[in-house]
Each structure stands twice: as structure tokens, then as C-alpha cells.
C-alpha positions as CSV (number, residue, x, y, z in Angstrom):
1,M,0.0,0.0,0.0
2,S,1.5,3.3,-1.0
3,S,1.4,6.3,1.3
4,L,-0.4,9.5,0.4
5,R,1.9,12.4,-0.5
6,S,1.0,16.0,-0.2
7,T,1.5,16.3,-3.9
8,D,-1.3,13.8,-4.4
9,I,-3.8,16.1,-2.6
10,K,-5.6,18.7,-4.7
11,P,-6.0,21.9,-2.6
12,L,-9.7,22.4,-1.6
13,G,-9.5,26.0,-2.9
14,H,-8.7,24.7,-6.3
15,S,-11.8,22.5,-6.4
16,V,-14.0,25.3,-5.2
17,S,-12.5,27.7,-7.8
18,E,-13.2,25.2,-10.6
19,C,-16.8,24.8,-9.4
20,L,-17.3,28.5,-9.2
21,D,-15.9,28.9,-12.7
22,D,-18.4,26.4,-13.9
23,F,-21.2,28.1,-12.0
24,F,-20.3,31.5,-13.6
25,Q,-20.2,30.0,-17.0
26,T,-23.8,28.7,-16.6
27,L,-25.0,32.3,-15.8
28,N,-24.2,33.5,-19.3
29,G,-23.1,36.9,-18.2
30,H,-25.9,37.4,-15.6
31,A,-24.9,38.6,-12.2
32,P,-25.8,36.3,-9.3
33,K,-27.6,37.7,-6.3
34,N,-26.6,36.9,-2.8
35,L,-23.7,34.8,-4.0
36,Y,-22.1,34.5,-0.5
37,D,-25.4,33.2,1.1
38,L,-25.9,30.9,-1.9
39,F,-22.4,29.5,-1.6
40,L,-22.8,28.8,2.2
41,E,-26.2,27.2,1.6
42,Q,-24.6,24.9,-1.0
43,V,-21.3,24.1,0.7
44,E,-22.0,24.0,4.4
45,P,-24.4,21.0,4.5
46,P,-22.0,18.6,2.7
47,L,-19.1,19.9,4.8
48,L,-21.0,19.1,8.0
49,K,-22.3,15.7,6.7
50,T,-18.9,14.6,5.4
51,T,-17.1,15.7,8.5
52,L,-19.6,13.9,10.7
53,R,-19.2,10.8,8.6
54,Y,-15.4,11.0,8.8
55,C,-15.8,11.2,12.6
56,H,-18.3,8.3,12.7
57,G,-21.0,10.5,14.0
58,N,-19.0,11.9,16.9
59,Q,-20.2,15.4,17.2
60,S,-17.6,16.5,19.7
61,R,-14.8,15.4,17.4
62,A,-16.5,16.9,14.3
63,A,-17.0,20.2,16.0
64,E,-13.3,20.2,17.0
65,M,-12.2,19.5,13.5
66,L,-14.4,22.2,12.1
67,G,-13.3,24.7,14.7
68,L,-16.8,25.1,16.1
69,N,-18.3,24.8,19.5
70,R,-20.4,21.6,19.8
71,A,-23.5,23.7,20.4
72,T,-22.9,25.7,17.2
73,L,-22.5,22.5,15.3
74,R,-25.8,21.1,16.6
75,K,-27.5,24.5,15.7
76,K,-26.1,24.2,12.1
77,L,-27.2,20.6,11.8
78,K,-30.7,21.6,12.9
79,M,-30.7,24.6,10.6
80,H,-29.8,22.4,7.6
81,K,-32.2,19.6,8.8
82,I,-29.3,17.1,9.1
83,K,-29.8,14.2,11.4
84,P,-26.5,13.6,13.2
85,D,-27.0,9.8,13.1
86,A,-27.7,10.0,9.3
87,A,-24.0,10.8,8.8
88,N,-23.0,7.2,9.4
């Protein structure tokens, strides 16, 4: 089994940039409204779900990895209607 090298990992910002480029292309020159809010609505739920899954549903560990207070994580899960146990 080979070990993962840092050169094998594509920076997250690169992936986000590519997705945003694709998004802007689909707008055909139209200006998006509330792009920041739209971005957070689209990105935050999968970030929370994937982190919880990575942490095997352990909210304390997920909150620590995300740099959030556990209560804040729970609030965000509720806001996005994510069931903590659904992450497993």
C-alpha cells in the first residue's frame, strides 16, 4: 500500500475555484444575487455531513475538526435539517 503524498492532494480551494468557474459559465453573463449566502447554503451541508461521517457521528470530534463549538455544530445541523446519526 502506498502512502499518500501532499502532492497527491488537490487543494480544496482549487476544487472550489473550478466549481465557481463552472457556475459563472452557466450564468451566461448574468450577475448572481446573494452569492455569499448561496455559496454557504450549498457548501455548508455537505461539509457538515462529510465531517460527521469522517468522525463516525462523533459530534464533539467533528466540532473540534471544524473549529466550532459543539452547540454551534448542533445548531447548524438543525438549521440544515441534518440528522447527526444520518452521517453514518
